[in-house]
C-alpha positions in Angstrom: -3.9 -34.5 -0.5 -6.9 -36.6 -0.1 -8.7 -37.4 3.0 -7.2 -40.5 3.7 -3.9 -40.5 5.8 -1.1 -43.1 5.5 1.7 -43.8 7.9 2.2 -40.5 9.8 5.5 -39.1 9.8 7.6 -38.6 13.2 9.4 -35.5 14.3 13.0 -35.5 13.5 13.9 -32.5 15.5 12.7 -29.5 17.3 13.9 -25.9 16.9 13.0 -22.8 18.5 12.8 -19.5 16.7 15.2 -16.7 17.7 14.7 -12.9 18.1 16.0 -11.1 15.1 15.5 -7.7 13.2 15.3 -7.0 9.3 14.3 -4.4 7.1 14.3 -0.9 8.8 14.4 -2.4 12.3 11.7 -4.6 12.1 11.6 -6.9 15.1 10.7 -10.7 14.4 11.4 -14.3 15.2 13.5 -16.2 12.7 12.9 -19.7 12.5 14.7 -21.2 9.6 17.7 -19.2 8.4 19.1 -19.0 12.0 22.0 -20.8 13.8 20.2 -23.9 14.5 18.4 -24.3 11.2 20.1 -22.7 8.4 17.9 -23.9 5.7 15.4 -26.8 5.1 15.8 -27.5 1.3 13.8 -25.9 -0.5 13.0 -23.7 2.3 15.7 -20.8 2.9 13.9 -18.7 5.6 10.8 -18.5 8.0 10.2 -15.4 9.9 7.2 -14.7 12.4 6.7 -10.9 13.0 4.3 -10.3 15.6 3.7 -7.0 17.8 1.2 -4.4 18.8 4.1 -1.6 19.3 4.3 0.4 16.2 8.1 0.9 17.0 8.7 -2.7 16.3 7.3 -2.6 12.9 6.8 0.9 11.5 10.0 1.1 9.7 8.8 -1.8 7.5 10.8 -3.3 4.7 11.8 -0.5 2.3 13.1 -0.8 -1.3 15.3 -4.1 -1.4 16.1 -6.6 -4.3 15.5 -10.2 -4.6 16.6 -12.9 -7.3 16.5 -16.7 -7.6 13.8 -17.3 -4.9 10.2 -17.0 -4.1 8.8 -15.0 -0.9 5.4 -16.1 0.5 3.8 -13.6 2.8 0.7 -14.5 4.9 -0.9 -11.7 7.2 -2.9 -12.9 10.4 -3.2 -9.0 11.7 -2.6 -5.8 10.1 -2.1 -4.4 6.7 1.0 -4.4 4.6 1.4 -2.6 1.5 3.7 -4.1 -1.2 5.3 -2.1 -4.3 7.9 -2.7 -6.6 9.9 -1.5 -9.6 7.7 -3.0 -12.4 4.7 -0.9 -11.3 3.1 -3.3 -9.2 1.1 -2.5 -6.1 -1.2 -4.2 -3.5 -2.3 -4.3 0.0 -2.0 -7.5 2.1 -4.8 -7.7 4.7 -5.6 -10.2 7.5 -6.1 -13.6 6.2 -4.4 -12.6 2.7 -1.4 -14.2 1.0 1.2 -13.1 -1.6 3.3 -15.4 -3.3 6.2 -13.7 -5.0 8.3 -15.4 -7.8 11.2 -13.0 -7.8 12.8 -15.0 -10.9 15.7 -13.1 -12.4 15.3 -9.9 -10.3 12.9 -7.5 -8.7 13.1 -4.6 -6.2 10.1 -3.9 -3.9 9.1 -2.7 -0.7 6.6 -4.0 2.0 5.5 -1.2 4.3 2.9 -1.4 7.2 -0.1 0.7 6.4 -1.2 1.4 9.8 0.4 3.1 13.0 -1.0 1.3 15.9 -2.6 -2.0 16.6 -1.6 -5.7 16.1 0.9 -6.5 13.2 1.0 -10.2 12.6 2.2 -12.5 10.0 4.8 -14.9 8.4 7.4 -14.6 5.5 8.7 -17.9 4.0 11.4 -17.8 1.2 11.3 -20.9 -1.0 14.1 -21.6 -3.3 13.8 -21.9 -7.1 15.4 -24.7 -9.4 18.3 -23.5 -11.3 16.0 -23.8 -14.4 13.6 -21.2 -13.0 16.0 -18.7 -11.3 16.1 -16.5 -14.1 12.2 -16.6 -15.0 10.2 -13.6 -15.3 9.0 -12.0 -11.7 5.3 -12.6 -11.2 2.9 -12.2 -8.2 0.1 -14.3 -6.9 -1.9 -11.9 -4.5 -4.7 -13.7 -2.9 -7.3 -11.8 -0.9 -8.6 -13.4 2.4 -12.0 -14.5 0.9 -10.2 -16.5 -1.8 -8.4 -18.6 1.0 -10.9 -21.8 1.1 -11.3 -23.3 4.4 -11.7 -27.2 5.3 -13.5 -28.8 8.3 -12.0 -32.3 8.0 -12.9 -33.4 11.6 -14.7 -32.1 14.6 -13.0 -28.9 16.1 -10.8 -28.7 13.1 -10.5 -25.7 11.0 -8.0 -25.5 8.1 -7.3 -22.6 5.8 -5.9 -24.2 2.4 -3.5 -21.6 1.0 -1.7 -24.4 -1.0 -2.3 -27.8 -1.8 -5.3 -29.6 -0.8 -7.3 -31.2 2.3 -10.1 -33.6 0.9 -11.5 -31.8 -1.7 -10.8 -28.2 -0.9 -7.8 -26.8 -2.7 -5.7 -23.8 -2.1 -5.4 -20.9 -4.9 -1.6 -21.0 -5.1 -0.7 -22.5 -8.4 1.8 -23.4 -10.9 4.7 -23.2 -8.2 8.0 -25.2 -9.0 8.4 -27.0 -5.7 4.7 -28.1 -5.5 4.2 -27.0 -2.1 1.5 -27.5 0.6 0.8 -24.5 3.1 -1.9 -25.0 5.6 -3.0 -22.8 8.6 -4.6 -25.2 11.2 -6.7 -24.4 13.9 -7.3 -27.2 16.8 -10.1 -27.0 19.2 -9.1 -28.6 23.0 -8.8 -32.4 22.2 -9.1 -32.0 18.6 -6.9 -33.9 16.2 -5.9 -33.4 12.5 -4.6 -36.0 10.2 -3.9 -35.8 6.5 -1.5 -37.3 3.7 1.6 -35.7 2.6 3.0 -35.8 -0.6 5.9 -38.7 -0.6 9.3 -37.3 -0.8 8.6 -33.7 0.2 10.4 -31.8 3.0 8.1 -30.8 5.8 7.5 -28.9 8.6 5.1 -27.9 11.4 5.2 -24.2 13.2 3.2 -23.7 16.0 2.1 -20.3 16.8 -0.6 -20.7 19.4 -0.8 -23.2 22.2 1.0 -26.5 22.1 0.5 -29.6 20.1 1.4 -33.5 20.0 2.7 -34.1 16.7 3.4 -37.7 15.2 1.7 -41.1 15.4 0.2 -42.3 18.8 2.9 -43.6 20.8 5.6 -41.6 19.4 4.2 -38.2 19.0 6.3 -35.0 20.2 5.2 -32.1 22.2 5.8 -28.9 20.4 5.2 -25.7 22.0 4.3 -22.0 20.5 7.2 -20.7 18.8 8.8 -24.2 18.1 9.0 -25.9 14.6 9.1 -29.5 14.1 11.1 -30.8 11.3 9.4 -33.9 10.0 11.2 -37.1 8.9 11.0 -37.9 5.3 9.5 -41.6 5.7 5.9 -41.7 5.8 3.2 -40.1 3.7 0.9 -38.6 6.6 0.7 -36.0 9.1 -1.0 -36.0 12.6 -1.7 -33.4 15.3 -3.5 -33.1 18.2 -4.2 -30.3 20.8 -4.4 -30.8 24.6 -6.7 -29.1 26.9 -6.5 -25.9 25.1 -6.9 -24.6 21.6 -3.9 -24.5 19.2 -2.8 -23.0 15.7 0.0 -24.3 13.5 1.5 -23.9 9.8 2.1 -27.2 8.2 4.3 -26.4 5.1 5.7 -28.9 2.5 7.9 -28.8 -0.5 9.4 -30.8 -3.1 13.4 -30.6 -2.2 15.6 -29.3 -5.0 18.8 -31.0 -4.0 20.8 -28.5 -5.7 24.1 -26.3 -4.6 23.1 -23.0 -2.8 24.9 -19.9 -3.1 23.4 -17.2 -0.8 24.2 -13.7 -0.2 21.7 -11.7 1.4 18.7 -11.2 -0.8 20.2 -13.3 -3.9 20.0 -17.0 -3.8 21.6 -18.8 -6.8 23.5 -22.1 -7.4 27.3 -20.5 -7.7 29.2 -17.6 -6.3 29.8 -16.4 -9.7 26.2 -16.2 -10.3 25.6 -14.1 -6.9 28.2 -11.8 -8.0 26.5 -11.2 -11.3 23.3 -10.7 -9.6 24.8 -7.8 -7.3 26.2 -6.4 -10.5 22.9 -6.5 -12.2 21.3 -4.9 -9.1 23.8 -2.0 -8.5 23.7 -1.6 -12.4 20.1 -0.8 -12.5 19.3 -3.7 -14.8 16.8 -5.5 -12.7 
């Protein structure tokens, strides 16, 4: 993305996240992957987990398999230890991100490494094209200090995880859907505008305050806990804060337009491939 915005996209619809539980009883808000928004090609799931009560998160996400897609974990507060059956281990800390390509199969765990205090972050699932579903698993573990920041306008601060803002480019690379993933902080009255790749599916999730999203005269109010699905028409994005500060995620990716066969942690193109994934997992060949 460069610094000059084009025609800003309008908001097609607004969806509110729903309470859910996953892993070993971790309480979270499910935004994509719920009744009102099953998926948003190529995005399969978006969860926000936030609690300062250990009972809501201490069980974590014990060993579980994945095949056929990518998981993106972004931490705002707290620490999460991941470990997998390939011998990889790492610690996600505030501001860090992990982009894991499960590919043909991996078994891993994500466990909180604290007993008290705030645990806050997001997990996004991104589908893989058929040609990449059986690729070798890999991690992109990115420490907080490796995530660059941009200040494209007064009162605007952007952490760039993937994609670019002006001449600031995020550290995530070689991902099939050519993603954009920005964490945007707006001071009261501030406005952020930037281009988006043409044809990409895009959404904005507000996790603090509220914002007006869309072109002047056609902006839509989006509050904390709501996701704005953006129209495909246009190659720009704009959002402004009101009298209070706000923070939001802006995410975009190239749609795959392929059949999706999905069962729990397996996302393939046909039911037969899902059955094969389950057979491989239970036989220990992941």
